[in-house]
C-alpha positions in Angstrom: 9.4 16.8 6.8 8.5 13.0 6.7 5.3 13.3 7.4 4.9 16.4 5.5 5.8 14.3 2.4 3.5 11.3 3.6 0.9 13.0 3.6 1.8 14.7 -0.1 1.7 11.3 -1.6 -1.3 9.7 0.1 -2.9 12.9 -1.8 -1.5 12.4 -4.5 -3.1 8.6 -4.9 -6.6 10.4 -3.4 -6.2 12.4 -6.9 -4.9 9.7 -8.7 -8.0 7.3 -7.5 -10.6 10.4 -8.4 -9.7 11.0 -11.2 -10.4 7.4 -12.3 -13.6 7.2 -10.2 -15.1 10.4 -12.0 -13.2 9.2 -15.3 -16.2 5.8 -14.5 -18.6 7.7 -13.7 -18.2 10.2 -17.0 -18.2 6.7 -18.9 -21.6 5.5 -17.0 -23.7 8.5 -17.3 -22.7 9.0 -20.8 -24.8 5.7 -22.3 -27.8 6.2 -19.5 -30.5 4.6 -22.8 -28.1 1.4 -22.6 -30.4 -0.4 -20.4 -28.8 -1.4 -17.0 -26.4 -5.1 -17.6 -25.4 -3.4 -20.9 -23.9 -0.9 -18.3 -23.5 -3.0 -15.5 -21.1 -4.5 -17.5 -19.2 -1.7 -18.4 -18.6 -0.8 -15.4 -17.1 -3.5 -14.2 -15.2 -3.7 -17.2 -13.6 -0.3 -15.7 -13.3 -1.5 -11.9 -11.2 -4.3 -13.9 -10.0 -2.1 -16.3 -8.7 -0.2 -13.1 -7.4 -2.5 -10.7 -5.7 -4.1 -14.0 -3.3 -0.9 -14.7 -2.9 -0.9 -10.6 -0.8 -4.1 -10.6 2.7 -3.5 -11.2 2.3 -1.2 -7.5 0.7 -4.2 -6.0 3.5 -6.0 -7.0 6.3 -4.0 -5.9 4.3 -3.0 -2.6 4.5 -6.4 -2.1 7.9 -7.4 -3.2 9.1 -4.3 -1.0 7.2 -5.8 2.3 9.2 -9.1 1.5 12.0 -7.3 1.3 10.5 -5.0 4.9 10.0 -8.4 6.5 13.5 -10.5 6.3 13.0 -12.2 2.5 15.6 -11.0 0.7 16.4 -13.9 -1.0 12.8 -14.7 -2.7 13.1 -13.1 -5.7 13.2 -15.1 -9.0 16.1 -16.0 -11.1 17.3 -18.5 -13.8 20.5 -20.9 -13.1 23.4 -21.2 -15.1 21.3 -24.3 -16.4 18.2 -21.3 -17.8 15.8 -23.0 -15.0 14.1 -20.7 -12.5 15.1 -20.5 -9.2 14.7 -18.5 -6.1 18.2 -16.3 -5.1 18.5 -18.5 -1.9 18.3 -21.1 -3.5 20.7 -20.4 -6.6 23.3 -19.5 -4.1 22.7 -22.2 -1.6 23.5 -24.7 -5.0 26.7 -22.5 -5.6 28.4 -23.0 -1.9 27.2 -20.2 -0.6 25.2 -18.9 2.4 23.0 -15.8 1.7 23.6 -13.7 4.8 21.1 -11.1 5.7 21.1 -8.2 7.7 17.4 -6.6 7.8 18.6 -2.8 8.4 15.5 -1.6 6.9 13.2 -3.2 9.9 14.2 -1.4 12.7 13.9 1.5 11.0 10.8 1.2 10.9 10.4 0.5 13.7 11.6 3.2 15.3 10.1 5.3 12.9 7.0 4.5 13.7 7.1 3.9 17.4 8.1 7.2 17.5 5.3 8.2 14.9 2.7 6.7 18.2 4.9 8.7 21.1 4.5 11.8 19.4 0.3 11.2 18.5 0.2 10.4 22.9 2.4 14.0 23.4 -0.7 15.4 21.7 -3.6 17.5 23.7 -6.7 16.3 23.0 -10.1 17.6 23.9 -12.5 14.0 25.1 -14.9 13.8 22.7 -12.1 14.0 20.0 -10.1 11.5 22.8 -13.3 9.5 22.8 -13.8 9.5 19.2 -10.2 8.7 18.5 -10.5 5.8 21.0 -13.4 4.0 19.6 -12.2 3.5 16.0 -8.4 2.8 17.0 -7.5 5.9 14.1 -4.0 5.9 16.0 -3.1 2.4 14.8 -4.2 3.0 11.6 -2.0 6.4 11.0 0.5 4.2 12.8 -0.2 1.3 10.2 -0.4 3.7 7.1 3.1 5.0 8.1 4.7 1.8 8.2 2.9 0.8 5.0 4.2 3.9 3.5 7.3 3.4 4.9 7.7 -0.1 3.4 6.3 0.6 -0.6 6.9 4.4 0.0 2.5 4.0 -0.5 -0.3 4.2 1.8 -4.6 3.5 0.6 -7.5 4.5 2.3 -10.7 4.2 2.3 -12.1 7.1 4.6 -16.0 7.8 4.9 -18.0 9.6 7.0 -21.5 8.1 7.7 -23.3 10.2 10.7 
């Protein structure tokens, strides 16, 4: 069930980025009479806009990663006097010691460890096994699953060169 959800989310983001690329290609092809410099500038602007539109998603992913790896008290908040500070510093200033019991990291490690053991148990032919070993595909898949569990999304670049 978890793997189906993982693959479904990956497919959703692949479709999203494919649509972004198709829209970008249509814009470029629409203006074929323009000079190369003008087209390059438009492509660069479209790439910049695509990057900026995913900014909130990247911030959320980073925050989730911080929570998982033990930095739960790093959010910026306003104290009583209106100054910006971290939650950790605000609690220390009020005389309280922040306590962290990180359950998320242990859960992520357990799921990724189980995934790795399932990969090793799979039967493979020699050619497939040598390709996977050469490209470290098992490690890439494990890290991708870890990223998905932490942030809710996993983005990869997959290509075939022959």
